[in-house]
N, C-alpha and C positions, 0 to 999 in steps of 0.2 A: 495226133490228139493232144500231145503235150504242148504243141505250138498254140493251139486254140486256147488252152488254159492260160498260157503266158499272155496272150493278147487280151484276154478278159480282165486280167488283173490290172494292168496299166497300159494304156495305148500310147506307145512311143513313136508311132509312125510319123506324126508331124515333126516331132523333135529330130528323128533320124534324118528326115528330108532336109531340115535346116542345117544339120551337121554336114551332110553331103554337099550342100550348096556352099557352105563356108569353105570346106576343103577345096572345092572346085574353084572358087574365086581366088583363094590364096595361091592355088596351083597355077594360076595364070601368070604369076610373077615369081613365086618361089619354087625352085626345083629341089625336091628332097625335103629334108628337115621335117619329116612327118611327125617325129616325136615332139619337137618343139611346138609345132602347130597344135597338136592334140593337148599338150600341157597348157598352152595359153588358153585354149578353149575351156579346159577344165577349171583353170583359174578364174575365168570369166563366170562360169556357172557356180563357183564356190564363193564368189565375191572376195577373192584373195589377190594380194599383191604378188608380183613375180620378179625375181632377180634373175637376169639372163647373163651368163658368163661365157665368154668365148673370145678368141683372138679377133683382131679387126678383119672385116671383109667377109664374115660368114652370115650376113643378112640379119643380124640381131635387131638393129634399128629399123631396117626395112620391114621385117615381119611385124614389129610393134606398130608401125605406121599402118600396115595392112589391116591389123585387127581393128584399129580405129576406123579404117575406111569402110569395112564391111558392116559396121554398126552405126546406126544413124544417131550419133552422139557427138559432143564436143571433144576436141583433141588439142592438147598443148604439149610442147616439148621444152624441157629445161636442160641446158648444157651446164653441168656442174663443173666449177673451176675453183682453185684454191682461194680466190678472193670473193667468192659468192657469199653474200650475207643472208641471214634468215629472212629479212624483210624482202629480199629479191625473190624469195620462193612463196611465202605466205601472203605478202602484202604489208601495208603499213597505213597508219592514220596520217592524212595530209590536211594541213590547215587551209580552210577556205576563207580568205579575207572578206568575201562578199557578205557572208552571214556570221562570220566570227566563230565558226565551229570547225571541229576536226571531223573529216569524213574518211571512212575506211576505203582505201583503194586496194582491191583484191589483187593478189599475185597470180602467177601462171599455174599454181597448184589448184586453183578453182576451175576445174574442168572435169569431164567424165573419165577420159582415159589420159593419164599423164605419163609421158615418156621422159624419164630422167636418164640422160646420156652420161656415161662415166661417173656413176654415183659416188665412187670411191675417190674422186678428185677434190671433194669439198671437205673442209675440216669438221671436227666434232660439233662445233656450235651450230653449223648449218644443218648437219645430220639430225641434231636434236629437234630442229624445227619440224621435222617430219613425224616425230613420235606420236603426237596427238592426232594428227590428221590421218595417219595410216591405221591407227587402232580404233579411234572413235568417230572417224569421218566428220570431224569438225575442227575449226581453228579458233583459238581464243587470242584476241589482240586487244590490249588496253582494257581488259575486263569484259569485253563483249565476245560472245560466241557466235561464230558463223558456220552454219551447217552446210555440208557438201551435198550436191545433187546426186541422185541415184541414176545410174551406177557410178561408182568412183573406184578406179583401179590404178595403181601405180605399177608401171612396167619400167624397171631399172636395168641398165646394162653396165657391165664392167669388164675390163680387160685383165685377165689373170697373169699376163706375162710382164707387162710394163709396171714396175714398182716405183719408179722415180716420180715424185710429185703426187703420190697417192696416199690415202689414209685407210686404215683398217676400219670397217664399219663396226659400230658398237653392237655388242651381243643383243642388247634390248631391241635394237632396230632390226637386226637379222631375224630375230624371232617373229617379227611382224610380217615377214614375207612367207606366203604360203609355200612357194617352191623356190628352189634355186635350180635353174635349168642350165646344164653344161652343153654348149653347142660345139659340135665337132666339125672338122672339114668335110666337104661333100666327097662322095666316092668318085672314082675316075669317070664312071658312066654318067653320074649326075653333073659333073663339071663339064663334060662334053655337051650335055643337054642344055646347060646354062649358056654356053657359048653359042650354041645353035639357036636358042630361043630369044636371045637378047641382042642380036645383031641389028644395029641401026635404030635401037629404041632407047630413049632416055628413061630414067627412073620415073619422072613425072608422067610421061606418056603411058608407062606400064600401070602406074597407080590410077590414072584416069580411066582405064578400061575396067577397073574393078567396081562392081555395083554393090550397093548396100543390101544386106540380107536381114539384119535384125534391128528391131526398134527397142527402146528401153522397156516397153510393155512386154515384148517377146522375152527379153532377158529375165524379167521378174517372173513371168509365167514358167519359163524353163527352170529357173532356180527352185521354184516351189515343186516342180515335177521331180527334180533331182532329190529333193529332201524326202520325197515319198518312196524312194528306192529302199527296198527291204534289206536289212542286215540282221543276221541271227546273233543271239547273245554270245555264242562261242566265238564269233568273229570279233565282237567287241572286246572280249577277253584277250584274243590274239593281238589286237592292236595295243592293248594296255601292257601286255607282256613285252612286246617289242620296245616300246618306249621306256618301260621300267628297266629293261636290260641295259639301256644306254646310261642309266644313272648308277648302275652297280658294276659296270665293266671296268676292270683295272687299267685298261688301255686308254680310258677316257678321263680327261681332266674335268670336262663339263658335259652333262647329259642333257636330254631334251625335256622340255617343260610340258605340262598338260595341254598347252596350246598346240603342241605337236600331235598329241593323240587326237584332238578334235580335227586338226588339219588332215590327218590320214583318213579319218572317218569321212569327212566331206569329199575329199579327193577320190576315195574308193567308190563312193556313191556316184559321183559324176563320171568316173571312168567306166563304171558298169553301164550307165545310161548311154554314153556315146557309142558303146559297143552293142547297144540294142537290148540290154537286159534290165529288168526292174528288180534285180536282186544282186547283192554283192557276193563275190567269190573270194577265196583266200588269195587267188592270183591278182585280183584288183589291189589288195592290200600290199602284197609283195612288190607289185609294180610301182605303186605310188610312194612307198616308204622311203626309198633313197632320195627322191626329189624333195621330200618334206624334211628329212633329217640331216642331209649333208651339210647344211649351213648352220645347223643348230647345235652341233656337237663340236667339242674341241679335244683333240688328241693330246696325250701327254707328250712332253718334249722328247722322251725316249723313243716313242713310237714314230714321231715325225722324223727323227734322225735315222730311223730304220727304213724310211721311205714308204711307210704305211699311209694310205690315204683314208679319208672319211668313208668313201664308197667301199673300200676293202673291208673296213670294220663293220659297216652296216650289212654287207653281204655275209660276213661271218655270223653276225647276230641273227639274221634271218634264217641261216642254215641250222643254227643251233636250237631254234625254237620249233617244236613240233607243229606242223601245219594242220589245223583242224579239218576234218572231212565229214 
């Protein structure tokens, strides 16, 4: 009886079928990494940019390519390097001698899904070129504003191990990422399956087998569906308490902004939807909070010296706040 009531409130059957099909298509190429795939899907539904951190070879770039492959949209890739200039990213005005005027030549950022490889290899000047486009979905060059097409999502990768020739991302830029996903090594069983499944196949051949599942119209429809997922007032207060605690915690030098509260809300709704529910539970919030907060908070130097991580601190905060029921 309860199931019938649930179905009458919001019909998620078509959405659930699309999610299953996306997972199936990605599973043709990627073994394991279910958490990363789900978070990328949530990011797409929330219209949020995602920072993917992991050691080389754990399929960060490949998974980003796959997400673009299953969606019928444009895709571009930018390899960040220390000598990359802002104009190499957003574009520049070029003089046309034929008509004696400057014409704007768009850069690779003008796409629907933009993969930025090793984002922490470019200096602050180039990082700053991303501030406007990531937040406002537009680029202003020589006084003219150029609006991005919908959808527009930046998927950025970085290597946490190699520090030589890298730059720390500005806090203002980190705050513009919905999630920071930490990608771990596969399990032994998953690695055996990778070896078995990819014998004699190139990456291009594997990607060619993947079919497109979503159109831009589908994405917009599913985003509206996710926004209709119900969240009770006591859960909104729970989100606010979590974020507020990061600002008052003595172990933190910098807490999270209101943008983090909104990000947890959007992500919790999308997480509920991909699990087939039209209502948010406290577990959705607890599950999404670490991915939203870990790149937005800065520990005090004393806690860093003790070996405490951002995830450890977020876990302590979540355990200290009473979960509403």
